[in-house]
N, CA, C and O of each residue as an XYZ file, in Angstrom:
616
protein
N     -29.028    -90.369     89.703
C     -29.824    -89.154     89.582
C     -28.952    -88.065     88.977
O     -27.755    -87.988     89.255
N     -29.549    -87.242     88.163
C     -28.812    -86.169     87.512
C     -28.661    -84.987     88.450
O     -29.393    -84.860     89.432
N     -27.704    -84.119     88.138
C     -27.508    -82.909     88.936
C     -28.693    -81.974     88.734
O     -29.367    -82.027     87.705
N     -28.945    -81.108     89.730
C     -30.037    -80.144     89.568
C     -29.793    -79.228     88.365
O     -28.657    -78.865     88.061
N     -30.857    -78.876     87.709
C     -30.795    -77.966     86.562
C     -30.423    -76.575     87.069
O     -30.895    -76.173     88.133
N     -29.591    -75.829     86.343
C     -29.201    -74.497     86.812
C     -30.365    -73.502     86.880
O     -30.280    -72.512     87.606
N     -31.446    -73.747     86.140
C     -32.615    -72.868     86.184
C     -33.869    -73.744     86.306
O     -34.475    -74.094     85.293
N     -34.264    -74.101     87.542
C     -35.406    -75.008     87.726
C     -36.707    -74.497     87.115
O     -37.515    -75.299     86.645
N     -36.929    -73.188     87.108
C     -38.158    -72.645     86.516
C     -38.163    -72.868     85.002
O     -39.175    -73.290     84.442
N     -37.048    -72.590     84.344
C     -36.957    -72.820     82.900
C     -37.147    -74.307     82.588
O     -37.799    -74.663     81.606
N     -36.579    -75.161     83.423
C     -36.729    -76.600     83.236
C     -38.200    -76.996     83.323
O     -38.698    -77.726     82.466
N     -38.896    -76.520     84.352
C     -40.310    -76.854     84.522
C     -41.119    -76.406     83.301
O     -41.998    -77.131     82.838
N     -40.823    -75.222     82.787
C     -41.547    -74.705     81.622
C     -41.254    -75.528     80.370
O     -42.168    -75.820     79.599
N     -39.995    -75.907     80.156
C     -39.649    -76.721     78.979
C     -40.297    -78.100     79.054
O     -40.803    -78.610     78.054
N     -40.280    -78.695     80.234
C     -40.891    -80.013     80.419
C     -42.397    -79.932     80.164
O     -42.961    -80.784     79.478
N     -43.043    -78.908     80.718
C     -44.490    -78.751     80.527
C     -44.830    -78.583     79.051
O     -45.790    -79.181     78.565
N     -44.055    -77.779     78.337
C     -44.317    -77.572     76.906
C     -44.160    -78.877     76.139
O     -44.944    -79.175     75.237
N     -43.146    -79.650     76.500
C     -42.921    -80.933     75.836
C     -44.069    -81.903     76.108
O     -44.578    -82.549     75.192
N     -44.470    -81.996     77.369
C     -45.587    -82.882     77.713
C     -46.869    -82.430     77.021
O     -47.604    -83.247     76.466
N     -47.134    -81.113     77.057
C     -48.357    -80.574     76.471
C     -48.465    -80.927     74.985
O     -49.551    -81.235     74.493
N     -47.350    -80.881     74.284
C     -47.365    -81.153     72.843
C     -47.833    -82.576     72.528
O     -48.271    -82.847     71.410
N     -47.744    -83.478     73.495
C     -48.135    -84.876     73.292
C     -49.398    -85.265     74.068
O     -49.859    -86.402     73.960
N     -49.954    -84.351     74.836
C     -51.034    -84.656     75.780
C     -52.403    -84.484     75.122
O     -53.089    -83.487     75.346
N     -52.781    -85.447     74.324
C     -54.026    -85.357     73.567
C     -55.256    -85.410     74.460
O     -56.258    -84.760     74.158
N     -55.206    -86.168     75.552
C     -56.375    -86.286     76.437
C     -56.704    -84.939     77.079
O     -57.856    -84.508     77.088
N     -55.688    -84.293     77.607
C     -55.887    -83.005     78.271
C     -56.374    -81.955     77.269
O     -57.276    -81.174     77.571
N     -55.783    -81.942     76.099
C     -56.194    -80.977     75.073
C     -57.619    -81.237     74.601
O     -58.362    -80.291     74.340
N     -58.012    -82.506     74.486
C     -59.359    -82.840     74.007
C     -60.442    -82.328     74.957
O     -61.567    -82.069     74.531
N     -60.109    -82.182     76.233
C     -61.067    -81.678     77.218
C     -60.996    -80.163     77.363
O     -61.584    -79.589     78.280
N     -60.268    -79.518     76.444
C     -60.133    -78.053     76.410
C     -59.476    -77.491     77.671
O     -59.753    -76.366     78.088
N     -58.607    -78.297     78.260
C     -57.855    -77.812     79.416
C     -56.804    -76.819     78.948
O     -56.380    -76.831     77.793
N     -56.398    -75.963     79.871
C     -55.307    -75.021     79.624
C     -54.329    -75.110     80.775
O     -54.717    -75.175     81.941
N     -53.054    -75.113     80.427
C     -52.005    -75.076     81.437
C     -51.734    -73.606     81.732
O     -51.137    -72.901     80.919
N     -52.178    -73.149     82.902
C     -52.097    -71.729     83.252
C     -50.775    -71.361     83.911
O     -50.354    -70.205     83.861
N     -50.124    -72.337     84.527
C     -48.862    -72.038     85.189
C     -48.172    -73.306     85.631
O     -48.807    -74.306     85.967
N     -46.847    -73.238     85.621
C     -46.053    -74.354     86.104
C     -44.776    -73.796     86.712
O     -44.222    -72.807     86.232
N     -44.325    -74.438     87.765
C     -43.022    -74.169     88.358
C     -42.588    -75.468     89.025
O     -43.379    -76.410     89.073
N     -41.395    -75.557     89.528
C     -40.959    -76.823     90.122
C     -41.928    -77.303     91.210
O     -42.155    -76.613     92.204
N     -42.485    -78.481     91.005
C     -43.399    -79.063     91.974
C     -44.775    -78.434     92.022
O     -45.487    -78.596     93.014
N     -45.167    -77.725     90.989
C     -46.429    -76.977     91.006
C     -47.005    -76.894     89.597
O     -46.268    -76.782     88.618
N     -48.337    -76.949     89.507
C     -49.020    -76.700     88.236
C     -50.422    -76.181     88.506
O     -51.051    -76.531     89.504
N     -50.898    -75.339     87.596
C     -52.255    -74.806     87.634
C     -52.873    -75.065     86.260
O     -52.367    -74.592     85.242
N     -53.974    -75.821     86.245
C     -54.630    -76.233     85.008
C     -56.113    -75.890     85.109
O     -56.729    -76.084     86.157
N     -56.685    -75.380     84.016
C     -58.119    -75.069     84.004
C     -58.853    -75.949     82.999
O     -58.257    -76.517     82.084
N     -60.185    -76.045     83.203
C     -61.034    -76.814     82.288
C     -62.447    -76.246     82.352
O     -62.994    -76.078     83.441
N     -63.045    -75.947     81.197
C     -64.450    -75.526     81.200
C     -65.360    -76.747     81.313
O     -65.095    -77.779     80.697
N     -66.419    -76.633     82.089
C     -67.406    -77.709     82.181
C     -68.369    -77.544     81.003
O     -69.091    -76.552     80.900
N     -68.356    -78.540     80.125
C     -69.178    -78.524     78.912
C     -70.395    -79.433     79.095
O     -70.413    -80.297     79.972
N     -71.391    -79.228     78.269
C     -72.631    -79.991     78.381
C     -72.449    -81.491     78.336
O     -73.175    -82.221     79.011
N     -71.486    -81.973     77.546
C     -71.293    -83.420     77.437
C     -70.504    -83.997     78.619
O     -70.153    -85.176     78.610
N     -70.226    -83.175     79.628
C     -69.554    -83.641     80.846
C     -70.543    -83.825     81.998
O     -70.153    -84.213     83.099
N     -71.829    -83.543     81.739
C     -72.813    -83.584     82.815
C     -73.349    -84.995     83.028
O     -73.527    -85.766     82.085
N     -73.599    -85.307     84.291
C     -74.174    -86.605     84.641
C     -75.703    -86.486     84.739
O     -76.265    -85.469     84.333
N     -76.365    -87.492     85.261
C     -77.820    -87.507     85.366
C     -78.383    -86.501     86.348
O     -79.591    -86.265     86.360
N     -77.540    -85.906     87.167
C     -77.974    -84.858     88.100
C     -77.712    -83.467     87.534
O     -77.917    -82.459     88.210
N     -77.250    -83.426     86.270
C     -76.928    -82.165     85.593
C     -75.777    -81.415     86.267
O     -75.723    -80.185     86.252
N     -74.859    -82.184     86.859
C     -73.620    -81.629     87.410
C     -72.449    -82.324     86.725
O     -72.617    -83.373     86.102
N     -71.283    -81.743     86.844
C     -70.103    -82.323     86.200
C     -69.820    -83.710     86.775
O     -69.730    -83.881     87.991
N     -69.684    -84.681     85.905
C     -69.370    -86.053     86.304
C     -68.049    -86.060     87.066
O     -67.092    -85.396     86.667
N     -68.001    -86.805     88.151
C     -66.806    -86.867     88.987
C     -65.562    -87.330     88.250
O     -64.448    -86.951     88.612
N     -65.738    -88.139     87.229
C     -64.583    -88.606     86.460
C     -63.847    -87.468     85.773
O     -62.625    -87.511     85.632
N     -64.581    -86.456     85.348
C     -63.939    -85.293     84.731
C     -63.204    -84.454     85.771
O     -62.136    -83.913     85.487
N     -63.765    -84.343     86.969
C     -63.071    -83.631     88.042
C     -61.769    -84.354     88.386
O     -60.731    -83.725     88.592
N     -61.841    -85.680     88.444
C     -60.645    -86.475     88.711
C     -59.613    -86.282     87.599
O     -58.423    -86.123     87.873
N     -60.067    -86.297     86.353
C     -59.149    -86.136     85.224
C     -58.450    -84.778     85.261
O     -57.250    -84.693     85.002
N     -59.186    -83.725     85.579
C     -58.571    -82.404     85.701
C     -57.510    -82.409     86.801
O     -56.391    -81.944     86.585
N     -57.853    -82.925     87.965
C     -56.891    -82.975     89.081
C     -55.681    -83.830     88.717
O     -54.546    -83.471     89.030
N     -55.922    -84.948     88.062
C     -54.841    -85.849     87.676
C     -53.906    -85.190     86.667
O     -52.696    -85.414     86.709
N     -54.449    -84.384     85.766
C     -53.612    -83.673     84.796
C     -52.712    -82.661     85.491
O     -51.523    -82.575     85.186
N     -53.276    -81.891     86.430
C     -52.452    -80.931     87.181
C     -51.366    -81.674     87.955
O     -50.213    -81.243     87.982
N     -51.729    -82.773     88.573
C     -50.782    -83.623     89.304
C     -49.645    -84.069     88.383
O     -48.479    -84.018     88.774
N     -49.969    -84.498     87.184
C     -48.953    -84.972     86.239
C     -47.949    -83.877     85.884
O     -46.743    -84.122     85.848
N     -48.448    -82.674     85.623
C     -47.538    -81.580     85.276
C     -46.678    -81.175     86.466
O     -45.505    -80.845     86.288
N     -47.230    -81.194     87.668
C     -46.444    -80.845     88.855
C     -45.366    -81.881     89.127
O     -44.220    -81.518     89.390
N     -45.708    -83.159     89.071
C     -44.728    -84.172     89.477
C     -43.704    -84.473     88.385
O     -42.674    -85.082     88.675
N     -43.949    -84.073     87.159
C     -42.949    -84.244     86.100
C     -42.123    -82.986     85.870
O     -41.251    -82.976     85.001
N     -42.377    -81.930     86.627
C     -41.734    -80.631     86.404
C     -40.227    -80.642     86.643
O     -39.532    -79.701     86.259
N     -39.719    -81.692     87.271
C     -38.274    -81.804     87.532
C     -37.562    -82.563     86.409
O     -36.369    -82.848     86.512
N     -38.295    -82.891     85.330
C     -37.780    -83.627     84.173
C     -37.371    -85.056     84.505
O     -36.495    -85.618     83.849
N     -37.989    -85.637     85.502
C     -37.807    -87.054     85.824
C     -39.123    -87.733     85.461
O     -40.179    -87.317     85.936
N     -39.078    -88.767     84.631
C     -40.313    -89.467     84.279
C     -40.979    -89.961     85.553
O     -40.403    -90.738     86.314
N     -42.205    -89.495     85.770
C     -42.918    -89.787     87.005
C     -44.359    -90.157     86.684
O     -45.006    -89.527     85.846
N     -44.850    -91.187     87.364
C     -46.219    -91.666     87.164
C     -46.936    -91.708     88.511
O     -46.309    -91.613     89.566
N     -48.238    -91.850     88.458
C     -49.026    -91.988     89.678
C     -48.904    -93.408     90.208
O     -48.934    -94.373     89.444
N     -48.766    -93.525     91.521
C     -48.831    -94.849     92.150
C     -50.132    -95.018     92.916
O     -50.576    -96.144     93.142
N     -50.747    -93.910     93.317
C     -52.048    -93.948     93.995
C     -52.637    -92.541     93.978
O     -51.910    -91.547     93.973
N     -53.956    -92.478     93.968
C     -54.657    -91.194     94.002
C     -55.946    -91.368     94.788
O     -56.538    -92.446     94.823
N     -56.365    -90.269     95.420
C     -57.616    -90.246     96.161
C     -58.260    -88.888     95.937
O     -57.574    -87.867     95.877
N     -59.578    -88.880     95.815
C     -60.277    -87.605     95.642
C     -61.489    -87.557     96.563
O     -62.187    -88.553     96.752
N     -61.720    -86.390     97.125
C     -62.925    -86.119     97.893
C     -63.723    -85.069     97.130
O     -63.214    -83.988     96.836
N     -64.975    -85.391     96.811
C     -65.856    -84.457     96.123
C     -66.615    -83.663     97.188
O     -67.292    -84.247     98.035
N     -66.504    -82.341     97.144
C     -67.077    -81.494     98.183
C     -68.327    -80.749     97.744
O     -69.224    -80.512     98.553
N     -68.396    -80.376     96.471
C     -69.514    -79.590     95.952
C     -69.617    -79.843     94.453
O     -68.640    -80.268     93.836
N     -70.785    -79.589     93.854
C     -70.938    -79.833     92.420
C     -70.358    -78.709     91.572
O     -70.255    -77.561     92.005
N     -69.988    -79.072     90.366
C     -69.641    -78.094     89.327
C     -70.729    -78.173     88.270
O     -71.302    -79.236     88.030
N     -71.004    -77.048     87.648
C     -72.123    -76.967     86.711
C     -71.645    -76.548     85.319
O     -70.557    -75.994     85.160
N     -72.474    -76.822     84.327
C     -72.161    -76.431     82.955
C     -71.858    -74.937     82.902
O     -72.580    -74.120     83.474
N     -70.787    -74.599     82.210
C     -70.364    -73.215     82.090
C     -69.331    -72.796     83.125
O     -68.642    -71.794     82.935
N     -69.211    -73.549     84.222
C     -68.159    -73.241     85.196
C     -66.795    -73.460     84.552
O     -66.622    -74.362     83.733
N     -65.842    -72.639     84.925
C     -64.445    -72.894     84.574
C     -63.767    -73.353     85.855
O     -63.740    -72.639     86.857
N     -63.226    -74.551     85.798
C     -62.580    -75.139     86.962
C     -61.083    -74.931     86.887
O     -60.501    -74.911     85.802
N     -60.463    -74.774     88.049
C     -59.012    -74.687     88.131
C     -58.514    -75.700     89.143
O     -59.033    -75.800     90.254
N     -57.504    -76.445     88.741
C     -56.864    -77.429     89.611
C     -55.446    -76.950     89.895
O     -54.645    -76.761     88.980
N     -55.151    -76.757     91.170
C     -53.836    -76.286     91.598
C     -53.130    -77.423     92.326
O     -53.564    -77.858     93.392
N     -52.038    -77.895     91.735
C     -51.268    -79.009     92.297
C     -50.018    -78.484     92.979
O     -49.286    -77.669     92.416
N     -49.775    -78.958     94.206
C     -48.644    -78.507     95.008
C     -47.890    -79.721     95.544
O     -48.479    -80.624     96.139
N     -46.591    -79.724     95.325
C     -45.740    -80.791     95.847
C     -45.614    -80.640     97.360
O     -45.247    -79.572     97.851
N     -45.917    -81.703     98.095
C     -45.820    -81.682     99.557
C     -44.586    -82.418    100.052
O     -44.025    -82.076    101.092
N     -44.165    -83.434     99.300
C     -43.006    -84.230     99.698
C     -42.396    -84.846     98.449
O     -43.111    -85.299     97.556
N     -41.074    -84.860     98.394
C     -40.359    -85.534     97.312
C     -39.100    -86.134     97.917
O     -38.147    -85.424     98.236
N     -39.114    -87.455     98.069
C     -38.007    -88.158     98.696
C     -37.701    -89.405     97.885
O     -38.576    -90.243     97.668
N     -36.455    -89.526     97.435
C     -36.100    -90.693     96.632
C     -36.946    -90.756     95.381
O     -36.994    -89.798     94.610
N     -37.610    -91.874     95.176
C     -38.432    -92.061     93.979
C     -39.897    -91.691     94.183
O     -40.680    -91.770     93.236
N     -40.293    -91.287     95.398
C     -41.702    -91.055     95.665
C     -42.000    -89.607     96.035
O     -41.158    -88.901     96.590
N     -43.206    -89.189     95.717
C     -43.663    -87.846     96.056
C     -45.121    -87.864     96.457
O     -45.857    -88.807     96.166
N     -45.522    -86.801     97.134
C     -46.918    -86.611     97.527
C     -47.323    -85.219     97.063
O     -46.612    -84.240     97.289
N     -48.489    -85.150     96.403
C     -48.987    -83.905     95.824
C     -50.441    -83.706     96.214
O     -51.247    -84.634     96.150
N     -50.770    -82.486     96.619
C     -52.151    -82.125     96.901
C     -52.667    -81.240     95.778
O     -51.996    -80.305     95.341
N     -53.866    -81.554     95.322
C     -54.500    -80.787     94.248
C     -55.849    -80.288     94.756
O     -56.680    -81.065     95.225
N     -56.046    -78.989     94.654
C     -57.316    -78.371     95.020
C     -58.029    -77.973     93.733
O     -57.471    -77.254     92.904
N     -59.259    -78.440     93.571
C     -60.076    -78.091     92.403
C     -61.115    -77.080     92.864
O     -61.881    -77.326     93.795
N     -61.120    -75.939     92.190
C     -62.044    -74.852     92.525
C     -62.796    -74.397     91.280
O     -62.321    -74.556     90.155
N     -63.972    -73.831     91.504
C     -64.622    -73.062     90.454
C     -63.862    -71.743     90.413
O     -63.642    -71.125     91.454
N     -63.456    -71.304     89.219
C     -62.660    -70.074     89.101
C     -63.330    -68.940     89.877
O     -64.494    -68.607     89.657
N     -62.554    -68.361     90.790
C     -63.056    -67.254     91.587
C     -64.053    -67.673     92.657
O     -64.688    -66.818     93.274
N     -64.200    -68.967     92.886
C     -65.227    -69.432     93.813
C     -64.759    -70.521     94.746
O     -63.596    -70.580     95.144
N     -65.688    -71.368     95.076
C     -65.446    -72.341     96.138
C     -64.678    -73.566     95.672
O     -64.601    -73.876     94.483
N     -64.117    -74.247     96.659
C     -63.432    -75.511     96.435
C     -64.472    -76.598     96.224
O     -65.419    -76.726     97.000
N     -64.286    -77.387     95.155
C     -65.250    -78.450     94.885
C     -64.679    -79.851     95.046
O     -65.432    -80.818     95.164
N     -63.329    -79.973     95.052
C     -62.731    -81.296     95.247
C     -61.316    -81.152     95.780
O     -60.612    -80.185     95.488
N     -60.920    -82.147     96.574
C     -59.548    -82.249     97.078
C     -58.996    -83.593     96.643
O     -59.622    -84.632     96.851
N     -57.831    -83.564     96.043
C     -57.194    -84.750     95.444
C     -55.804    -84.877     96.045
O     -55.092    -83.881     96.173
N     -55.411    -86.083     96.415
C     -54.031    -86.333     96.833
C     -53.486    -87.431     95.930
O     -54.077    -88.501     95.784
N     -52.339    -87.127     95.329
C     -51.691    -88.085     94.452
C     -50.330    -88.464     94.994
O     -49.590    -87.622     95.503
N     -50.011    -89.734     94.879
C     -48.689    -90.226     95.245
C     -47.980    -90.608     93.955
O     -48.520    -91.333     93.119
N     -46.761    -90.105     93.810
C     -46.028    -90.317     92.562
C     -44.882    -91.298     92.763
O     -44.400    -91.506     93.877
N     -44.463    -91.891     91.653
C     -43.322    -92.792     91.649
C     -42.471    -92.472     90.427
O     -42.966    -92.481     89.300
N     -41.199    -92.192     90.652
C     -40.284    -91.863     89.559
C     -39.802    -93.151     88.916
O     -39.298    -94.051     89.588
N     -39.966    -93.220     87.599
C     -39.491    -94.353     86.816
C     -38.226    -93.917     86.074
O     -37.772    -92.786     86.248
N     -37.667    -94.770     85.272
C     -36.416    -94.422     84.587
C     -36.655    -93.405     83.478
O     -37.729    -93.345     82.880
N     -35.631    -92.616     83.225
C     -35.646    -91.690     82.112
C     -36.096    -90.290     82.481
O     -36.523    -90.011     83.601
N     -35.977    -89.414     81.474
C     -36.351    -88.020     81.618
C     -37.486    -87.706     80.640
O     -37.622    -88.366     79.610
N     -38.285    -86.716     80.961
C     -39.347    -86.295     80.045
C     -38.712    -85.793     78.748
O     -39.146    -86.152     77.654
N     -37.678    -84.958     78.886
C     -36.903    -84.492     77.737
C     -35.494    -85.064     77.901
O     -34.685    -84.537     78.664
N     -35.219    -86.130     77.187
C     -33.941    -86.830     77.335
C     -32.759    -85.909     77.033
O     -32.741    -85.215     76.016
N     -31.781    -85.915     77.925
C     -30.534    -85.173     77.716
C     -30.598    -83.692     78.025
O     -29.584    -83.002     77.915
N     -31.760    -83.181     78.409
C     -31.915    -81.752     78.626
C     -31.029    -81.245     79.767
O     -30.381    -80.208     79.627
N     -30.993    -81.948     80.869
C     -30.213    -81.478     82.007
C     -28.705    -81.551     81.733
O     -27.958    -80.663     82.145
N     -28.266    -82.582     81.052
C     -26.847    -82.665     80.709
C     -26.453    -81.515     79.790
O     -25.378    -80.936     79.946
N     -27.307    -81.187     78.846
C     -27.025    -80.092     77.912
C     -26.948    -78.753     78.654
O     -26.105    -77.912     78.343
N     -27.829    -78.565     79.630
C     -27.829    -77.303     80.393
C     -26.543    -77.150     81.193
O     -26.030    -76.040     81.335
N     -26.016    -78.257     81.719
C     -24.773    -78.174     82.495
C     -23.550    -78.005     81.613
O     -22.506    -77.542     82.074
N     -23.673    -78.377     80.347
C     -22.534    -78.236     79.419
C     -22.289    -76.780     79.047
O     -21.183    -76.410     78.654
N     -23.334    -75.950     79.173
C     -23.198    -74.532     78.761
C     -22.626    -73.679     79.832
O     -22.454    -72.476     79.637
C-alpha cells in the first residue's frame, strides 16, 4: 500500500476529474459530480422522459445507476482502484419526470481491501427516495498511476 497523500482533498478531486473524463455512462445520463472528498461523493441526475417506466415514475434501474455512480466516486477517492463486490438498494418513494435527484455517498468502513458505503438518493430539496449500500473491493493499481509517489517527491 502506498503512503497517504499529503493533501487527501486534492487527491480526491484529481481522481474524480480523471474518472469523470472517462465516465461515458454517467455523462450520458446527464449526471453532475457536485462534490467529492475522501470517502464521499455527491452526484445529481435529472429524471428525463425516457427514464420513466410504465407507472410514469423513474425506472429503478436509473436510481440504482445514480447511486452506483456516487458510490464509485466515493470509494475511488483514495486513488486505489476499487470496484463493487456487492450492492443493495431499497426503493422508498417514486421519482418523477423533471425531478433532480441527488445521491450522497458516505464511507462507513474501510479496512484492508474492503469498504462499506451508504448512499442516500433524494429529490433535490425533498424527500429520500432510495437507500443504497455498496461493498467495495480494492484491486491492484491506482486510478491515476504514480500520482501519490509524485506528490511525496515534492
